[in-house]
TITORDREN-569820 format. One record per atom (N, C-alpha, C): residue number from 1; x, y, z. Coordinates in nm, 4 decimals, padded with zeros to 6 digits. Last residue first. Layout:
// TITORDREN-569820
<rec pos="NUM" X="X" Y="Y" Z="Z"/>
...
// end
This chain:
// TITORDREN-569820
<rec pos="55" X="09.7620" Y="09.2154" Z="09.9174"/>
<rec pos="55" X="09.6176" Y="09.2393" Z="09.9102"/>
<rec pos="55" X="09.5453" Y="09.1187" Z="09.8622"/>
<rec pos="54" X="10.0223" Y="09.2257" Z="10.1493"/>
<rec pos="54" X="09.9653" Y="09.1607" Z="10.0310"/>
<rec pos="54" X="09.8157" Y="09.1828" Z="10.0304"/>
<rec pos="53" X="10.2546" Y="09.4491" Z="10.2576"/>
<rec pos="53" X="10.1147" Y="09.4107" Z="10.2725"/>
<rec pos="53" X="10.0618" Y="09.3519" Z="10.1442"/>
<rec pos="52" X="10.5822" Y="09.3096" Z="10.2772"/>
<rec pos="52" X="10.4894" Y="09.4078" Z="10.2215"/>
<rec pos="52" X="10.3478" Y="09.3584" Z="10.2387"/>
<rec pos="51" X="10.7233" Y="09.2034" Z="10.5879"/>
<rec pos="51" X="10.6789" Y="09.1753" Z="10.4514"/>
<rec pos="51" X="10.5856" Y="09.2863" Z="10.4050"/>
<rec pos="50" X="10.7741" Y="09.2480" Z="10.8513"/>
<rec pos="50" X="10.8564" Y="09.3192" Z="10.7551"/>
<rec pos="50" X="10.8175" Y="09.2951" Z="10.6111"/>
<rec pos="49" X="10.5973" Y="09.1381" Z="11.0254"/>
<rec pos="49" X="10.7164" Y="09.0599" Z="10.9937"/>
<rec pos="49" X="10.8055" Y="09.1270" Z="10.8899"/>
<rec pos="48" X="10.3530" Y="09.2388" Z="11.1104"/>
<rec pos="48" X="10.4741" Y="09.3049" Z="11.1571"/>
<rec pos="48" X="10.6020" Y="09.2302" Z="11.1206"/>
<rec pos="47" X="10.0427" Y="09.3178" Z="10.9646"/>
<rec pos="47" X="10.1478" Y="09.2172" Z="10.9792"/>
<rec pos="47" X="10.2797" Y="09.2870" Z="11.0101"/>
<rec pos="46" X="09.8229" Y="09.4719" Z="10.9188"/>
<rec pos="46" X="09.9009" Y="09.5006" Z="11.0390"/>
<rec pos="46" X="10.0118" Y="09.3995" Z="11.0636"/>
<rec pos="45" X="09.6910" Y="09.3911" Z="10.6847"/>
<rec pos="45" X="09.7326" Y="09.5302" Z="10.6994"/>
<rec pos="45" X="09.8239" Y="09.5580" Z="10.8175"/>
<rec pos="44" X="09.6473" Y="09.1096" Z="10.6942"/>
<rec pos="44" X="09.6838" Y="09.1773" Z="10.5701"/>
<rec pos="44" X="09.7479" Y="09.3133" Z="10.5950"/>
<rec pos="43" X="09.5726" Y="09.0486" Z="10.9549"/>
<rec pos="43" X="09.6884" Y="08.9812" Z="10.8960"/>
<rec pos="43" X="09.7382" Y="09.0541" Z="10.7716"/>
<rec pos="42" X="09.3455" Y="09.2145" Z="10.9778"/>
<rec pos="42" X="09.4589" Y="09.2317" Z="11.0669"/>
<rec pos="42" X="09.5849" Y="09.1705" Z="11.0059"/>
<rec pos="41" X="09.1767" Y="09.1063" Z="10.7816"/>
<rec pos="41" X="09.2185" Y="09.2463" Z="10.7729"/>
<rec pos="41" X="09.3432" Y="09.2703" Z="10.8581"/>
<rec pos="40" X="09.1422" Y="08.8482" Z="10.8883"/>
<rec pos="40" X="09.2056" Y="08.8659" Z="10.7575"/>
<rec pos="40" X="09.2567" Y="09.0095" Z="10.7416"/>
<rec pos="39" X="09.0029" Y="08.9133" Z="11.1224"/>
<rec pos="39" X="09.1349" Y="08.8504" Z="11.1310"/>
<rec pos="39" X="09.2113" Y="08.8675" Z="11.0003"/>
<rec pos="38" X="08.7665" Y="09.0085" Z="11.0088"/>
<rec pos="38" X="08.8483" Y="09.0985" Z="11.0899"/>
<rec pos="38" X="08.9906" Y="09.0441" Z="11.1015"/>
<rec pos="37" X="08.6779" Y="08.7696" Z="10.8872"/>
<rec pos="37" X="08.7023" Y="08.8897" Z="10.8068"/>
<rec pos="37" X="08.7951" Y="08.9855" Z="10.8816"/>
<rec pos="36" X="08.6411" Y="08.6058" Z="11.1093"/>
<rec pos="36" X="08.7364" Y="08.5670" Z="11.0059"/>
<rec pos="36" X="08.7741" Y="08.6875" Z="10.9202"/>
<rec pos="35" X="08.4345" Y="08.7202" Z="11.2538"/>
<rec pos="35" X="08.5697" Y="08.7257" Z="11.3081"/>
<rec pos="35" X="08.6751" Y="08.6907" Z="11.2057"/>
<rec pos="34" X="08.1593" Y="08.8581" Z="11.1916"/>
<rec pos="34" X="08.2532" Y="08.7846" Z="11.1076"/>
<rec pos="34" X="08.3963" Y="08.8024" Z="11.1567"/>
<rec pos="33" X="07.9731" Y="09.0154" Z="11.3146"/>
<rec pos="33" X="07.9847" Y="08.8783" Z="11.3627"/>
<rec pos="33" X="08.0891" Y="08.7968" Z="11.2871"/>
<rec pos="32" X="07.9767" Y="09.2547" Z="11.1762"/>
<rec pos="32" X="08.0142" Y="09.2555" Z="11.3176"/>
<rec pos="32" X="08.0384" Y="09.1154" Z="11.3724"/>
<rec pos="31" X="08.1264" Y="09.2193" Z="10.8537"/>
<rec pos="31" X="08.0099" Y="09.2047" Z="10.9400"/>
<rec pos="31" X="08.0587" Y="09.2041" Z="11.0848"/>
<rec pos="30" X="08.3550" Y="09.4591" Z="10.7107"/>
<rec pos="30" X="08.3251" Y="09.3284" Z="10.7697"/>
<rec pos="30" X="08.1935" Y="09.3332" Z="10.8474"/>
<rec pos="29" X="08.4185" Y="09.7124" Z="10.6388"/>
<rec pos="29" X="08.3459" Y="09.6340" Z="10.5391"/>
<rec pos="29" X="08.3077" Y="09.4957" Z="10.5915"/>
<rec pos="28" X="08.5720" Y="09.8017" Z="10.8412"/>
<rec pos="28" X="08.4398" Y="09.8632" Z="10.8277"/>
<rec pos="28" X="08.3549" Y="09.7902" Z="10.7249"/>
<rec pos="27" X="08.8126" Y="09.6712" Z="10.8053"/>
<rec pos="27" X="08.7175" Y="09.6143" Z="10.9015"/>
<rec pos="27" X="08.5807" Y="09.6802" Z="10.8945"/>
<rec pos="26" X="08.9327" Y="09.8409" Z="10.6062"/>
<rec pos="26" X="08.9001" Y="09.7010" Z="10.5776"/>
<rec pos="26" X="08.7936" Y="09.6485" Z="10.6742"/>
<rec pos="25" X="08.9745" Y="10.0777" Z="10.7438"/>
<rec pos="25" X="08.8897" Y="10.0793" Z="10.6241"/>
<rec pos="25" X="08.8434" Y="09.9379" Z="10.5911"/>
<rec pos="24" X="09.1534" Y="09.9831" Z="10.9370"/>
<rec pos="24" X="09.0214" Y="10.0306" Z="10.9778"/>
<rec pos="24" X="08.9253" Y="10.0385" Z="10.8598"/>
<rec pos="23" X="09.3714" Y="09.9190" Z="10.7660"/>
<rec pos="23" X="09.3083" Y="09.8164" Z="10.8493"/>
<rec pos="23" X="09.1674" Y="09.8600" Z="10.8892"/>
<rec pos="22" X="09.4388" Y="10.1702" Z="10.6655"/>
<rec pos="22" X="09.3899" Y="10.0674" Z="10.5732"/>
<rec pos="22" X="09.3182" Y="09.9556" Z="10.6485"/>
<rec pos="21" X="09.5310" Y="10.2870" Z="10.9057"/>
<rec pos="21" X="09.4150" Y="10.3442" Z="10.8354"/>
<rec pos="21" X="09.3538" Y="10.2427" Z="10.7397"/>
<rec pos="20" X="09.7529" Y="10.1223" Z="10.9478"/>
<rec pos="20" X="09.6443" Y="10.1243" Z="11.0466"/>
<rec pos="20" X="09.5173" Y="10.1804" Z="10.9824"/>
<rec pos="19" X="09.9060" Y="10.1932" Z="10.7265"/>
<rec pos="19" X="09.8606" Y="10.0548" Z="10.7400"/>
<rec pos="19" X="09.7456" Y="10.0456" Z="10.8400"/>
<rec pos="18" X="09.9593" Y="10.4564" Z="10.7911"/>
<rec pos="18" X="09.8794" Y="10.4293" Z="10.6709"/>
<rec pos="18" X="09.8251" Y="10.2871" Z="10.6762"/>
<rec pos="17" X="10.1268" Y="10.4181" Z="11.0083"/>
<rec pos="17" X="09.9946" Y="10.4763" Z="11.0331"/>
<rec pos="17" X="09.9037" Y="10.4561" Z="10.9126"/>
<rec pos="16" X="10.3470" Y="10.3121" Z="10.8695"/>
<rec pos="16" X="10.2793" Y="10.2309" Z="10.9711"/>
<rec pos="16" X="10.1405" Y="10.2858" Z="11.0009"/>
<rec pos="15" X="10.4188" Y="10.5281" Z="10.7095"/>
<rec pos="15" X="10.3736" Y="10.4037" Z="10.6457"/>
<rec pos="15" X="10.2998" Y="10.3153" Z="10.7450"/>
<rec pos="14" X="10.4999" Y="10.7135" Z="10.9021"/>
<rec pos="14" X="10.3839" Y="10.7445" Z="10.8182"/>
<rec pos="14" X="10.3301" Y="10.6201" Z="10.7483"/>
<rec pos="13" X="10.7303" Y="10.5883" Z="11.0080"/>
<rec pos="13" X="10.6109" Y="10.6056" Z="11.0906"/>
<rec pos="13" X="10.4873" Y="10.6323" Z="11.0061"/>
<rec pos="12" X="10.8916" Y="10.3532" Z="10.7886"/>
<rec pos="12" X="10.8688" Y="10.4892" Z="10.8380"/>
<rec pos="12" X="10.7351" Y="10.4994" Z="10.9122"/>
<rec pos="11" X="10.9842" Y="10.0292" Z="10.9073"/>
<rec pos="11" X="10.9080" Y="10.1119" Z="10.8137"/>
<rec pos="11" X="10.8907" Y="10.2516" Z="10.8731"/>
<rec pos="10" X="11.0909" Y="09.8650" Z="11.0894"/>
<rec pos="10" X="11.1819" Y="09.9636" Z="11.0332"/>
<rec pos="10" X="11.1122" Y="10.0532" Z="10.9316"/>
<rec pos="9" X="10.9276" Y="09.7757" Z="11.3954"/>
<rec pos="9" X="10.9306" Y="09.7822" Z="11.2500"/>
<rec pos="9" X="11.0283" Y="09.8894" Z="11.2035"/>
<rec pos="8" X="10.8754" Y="09.7484" Z="11.6540"/>
<rec pos="8" X="11.0140" Y="09.7284" Z="11.6153"/>
<rec pos="8" X="11.0304" Y="09.7347" Z="11.4644"/>
<rec pos="7" X="10.6782" Y="09.8734" Z="11.9065"/>
<rec pos="7" X="10.6937" Y="09.8674" Z="11.7617"/>
<rec pos="7" X="10.8407" Y="09.8554" Z="11.7266"/>
<rec pos="6" X="10.6215" Y="09.9104" Z="12.1711"/>
<rec pos="6" X="10.6666" Y="09.7791" Z="12.1290"/>
<rec pos="6" X="10.6875" Y="09.7665" Z="11.9801"/>
<rec pos="5" X="10.3591" Y="10.1516" Z="12.1259"/>
<rec pos="5" X="10.4570" Y="10.0843" Z="12.2104"/>
<rec pos="5" X="10.4946" Y="09.9492" Z="12.1545"/>
<rec pos="4" X="10.3291" Y="10.3624" Z="11.8381"/>
<rec pos="4" X="10.2756" Y="10.2550" Z="11.9224"/>
<rec pos="4" X="10.3865" Y="10.1868" Z="12.0011"/>
<rec pos="3" X="10.4328" Y="10.7025" Z="11.8611"/>
<rec pos="3" X="10.4532" Y="10.5716" Z="11.8006"/>
<rec pos="3" X="10.3963" Y="10.4649" Z="11.8933"/>
<rec pos="2" X="10.1957" Y="10.9714" Z="11.8873"/>
<rec pos="2" X="10.3066" Y="10.8918" Z="11.9374"/>
<rec pos="2" X="10.3121" Y="10.7575" Z="11.8673"/>
<rec pos="1" X="10.1246" Y="11.2414" Z="11.6740"/>
<rec pos="1" X="10.0832" Y="11.1162" Z="11.7338"/>
<rec pos="1" X="10.2053" Y="11.0379" Z="11.7774"/>
// end
């Protein structure tokens, strides 16, 4: 799989893809109408500031 464009993270590629997998697992538990839940999943699992993913 190719690396996502614009990615400047120093985390190994496998860790970044694991975060994407965790994000998708998280959003599958959200209601389709719950934008807050989806936003929370994005902020938790796809944050790009170099901080560890907080659960």
